[in-house]
C-alpha positions in Angstrom: -0.1 -0.4 0.0 1.4 3.6 -1.1 1.6 6.0 1.5 -1.6 8.2 -0.2 -3.7 4.7 0.0 -2.9 4.4 3.6 -3.3 8.3 4.0 -6.8 8.0 2.3 -7.8 5.2 4.7 -6.8 6.9 7.8 -8.7 10.0 6.4 -11.9 7.8 6.1 -11.2 6.0 9.4 -11.5 9.2 11.1 -14.0 10.9 9.4 -16.0 7.9 10.0 -15.2 7.7 13.5 -15.7 11.5 13.6 -19.4 11.1 11.8 -20.4 8.8 14.7 -19.1 10.3 17.5 -20.9 13.1 16.1 -24.1 10.9 15.9 -24.1 9.8 18.6 -23.7 12.9 20.8 -26.8 14.3 18.3 -28.8 11.5 19.4 -27.5 11.4 23.2 -27.9 15.0 23.6 -31.6 14.5 22.2 -32.2 12.0 24.0 -31.1 14.0 27.1 -33.0 16.5 25.8 -36.4 14.8 25.9 -35.4 13.7 29.3 -35.0 17.2 30.4 -38.3 18.3 28.6 -39.8 15.5 30.2 -38.3 15.9 33.6 -39.9 19.6 33.6 -43.5 18.8 32.6 -43.3 16.2 35.5 -42.6 18.7 37.6 -44.7 21.5 36.5 -47.4 19.1 36.5 -46.8 18.2 39.9 -47.0 21.9 41.4 -50.0 22.4 39.6 -51.7 19.5 41.3 -49.9 20.8 45.0 -51.2 24.5 43.9 -54.8 22.5 43.4 -54.8 20.8 46.2 -53.7 24.0 48.4 -57.0 26.1 46.7 -59.1 23.3 47.5 -57.9 22.9 50.8 -58.3 26.8 51.2 -62.0 27.0 49.6 -62.6 24.3 52.2 -61.5 25.8 55.1 -62.9 29.4 54.3 -66.5 27.3 53.7 -65.7 25.8 57.3 -65.1 29.1 58.8 -67.9 31.4 57.1 -70.8 28.7 57.0 -70.1 26.9 60.4 -67.3 27.6 63.0 -67.8 31.4 62.8 -71.8 31.7 63.0 -71.7 29.3 65.7 -69.0 31.1 67.7 -70.7 34.2 67.0 -73.8 32.9 68.7 -72.5 31.2 71.5 -70.5 34.2 72.5 -74.0 36.3 72.1 -75.4 33.7 74.7 -71.9 34.2 76.8 -72.8 38.2 77.0 -76.3 38.4 77.8 -76.7 35.2 79.6 -76.7 36.9 83.1 -79.7 38.9 82.2 -81.7 36.0 81.7 -80.6 34.4 85.2 -83.1 37.3 86.7 -86.2 34.5 85.6 -84.9 32.7 89.2 -85.6 35.8 91.5 -88.4 36.2 93.4 -88.8 39.6 92.7 -91.5 40.0 90.2 -90.5 42.3 87.9 -87.0 41.0 87.4 -88.4 37.1 87.2 -90.7 38.9 84.2 -87.3 40.4 82.6 -85.5 37.3 82.7 -88.3 35.1 81.4 -89.3 37.2 78.7 -85.2 38.0 78.0 -85.4 34.1 77.6 -88.4 33.8 75.5 -87.2 36.9 73.1 -83.7 36.7 72.6 -82.1 33.2 74.3 -84.3 31.0 72.5 -84.7 32.5 69.4 -80.8 32.3 69.5 -80.7 28.7 70.4 -82.9 28.5 67.0 -80.5 30.5 64.6 -77.7 28.2 66.2 -79.6 25.2 65.5 -80.3 26.0 61.9 -76.8 26.4 61.1 -75.6 23.0 62.5 -78.4 21.4 61.2 -77.8 23.1 57.0 -73.8 23.3 57.8 -72.8 20.3 60.3 -71.6 18.5 57.5 -68.5 20.8 57.6 -67.2 19.5 61.0 -66.1 16.5 59.3 -64.3 13.9 61.1 -64.0 15.3 64.5 -65.5 13.4 67.5 -65.1 15.8 70.3 -67.2 18.6 67.9 -69.9 16.4 67.2 -70.3 15.0 70.9 -70.6 18.7 71.8 -72.9 19.7 69.1 -75.2 16.6 70.5 -75.2 17.8 73.8 -76.4 21.1 73.1 -79.2 19.6 70.8 -80.2 17.5 73.3 -80.1 20.4 75.7 -82.1 22.9 73.1 -84.9 20.4 72.4 -85.3 19.6 76.4 -85.1 23.3 76.9 -87.9 24.3 74.2 -89.7 21.1 75.4 -90.6 22.8 78.8 -91.2 26.0 77.7 -93.4 24.8 75.3 -95.1 23.1 78.4 -94.7 26.4 80.0 -92.3 24.9 82.6 -90.1 27.0 83.4 -87.3 24.4 85.0 -83.7 24.1 84.2 -83.0 21.1 81.6 -80.3 19.9 83.7 -82.9 19.1 86.6 -84.2 16.3 84.1 -80.8 14.4 84.2 -77.4 14.5 83.7 -76.0 15.7 80.3 -79.2 17.8 79.3 -78.0 21.0 80.9 -75.9 23.7 79.0 -72.8 21.7 77.8 -70.1 23.4 79.3 -67.4 22.4 77.4 -69.4 23.6 73.8 -68.0 27.5 73.6 -64.1 26.1 74.3 -64.4 23.3 71.9 -66.2 25.7 69.3 -63.8 28.8 70.1 -60.5 26.5 69.8 -61.6 24.9 66.4 -62.4 28.1 65.0 -59.0 29.6 66.5 -56.7 26.6 64.8 -58.5 26.4 61.8 -58.4 30.3 61.0 -54.5 29.8 62.1 -54.5 27.2 59.0 -56.2 29.1 56.6 -53.7 31.8 57.4 -50.8 29.7 57.1 -52.3 28.3 53.3 -52.6 32.0 52.3 -49.3 33.1 53.3 -47.4 30.0 51.4 -49.0 30.9 47.8 
């Protein structure tokens, strides 16, 4: 073989190797680019799903707070604020007693009715919270006995008719604490946007 032939074979060999490396590089780069694009797409989808979950959680918390917990808490705070005025119904003085009974009839019982309406319409928003459900059940029993007594013109306290029929003392603190916890969770979700 002559020098020219060897040179031609070497050049062809080097060109073939270079072409293979170039093609391999292009194919590898194309494959790598596709993998990166697929990764970016998965990441984007994952972020969108996380955002949608956060938005749904925010909406559910907002609904729980605006339709159930805050209205119930407001009613309970109202009861707490006016309770002492109703106690006059147990006094001997006829005017004080009449005032207390009238206050109960025109304010306390209607407030209980509005609280019960909120529970009936939006109680499903409690979810799986056994402590809140238990307090709601205690309140419902109390109101049922209370209203039945007043319908019979009986002025006795529902607590006189059995254990668990008096005012549920933990109702307000449980609703207040749940409301505060849900508000904190809601605010936390808002701050992560």
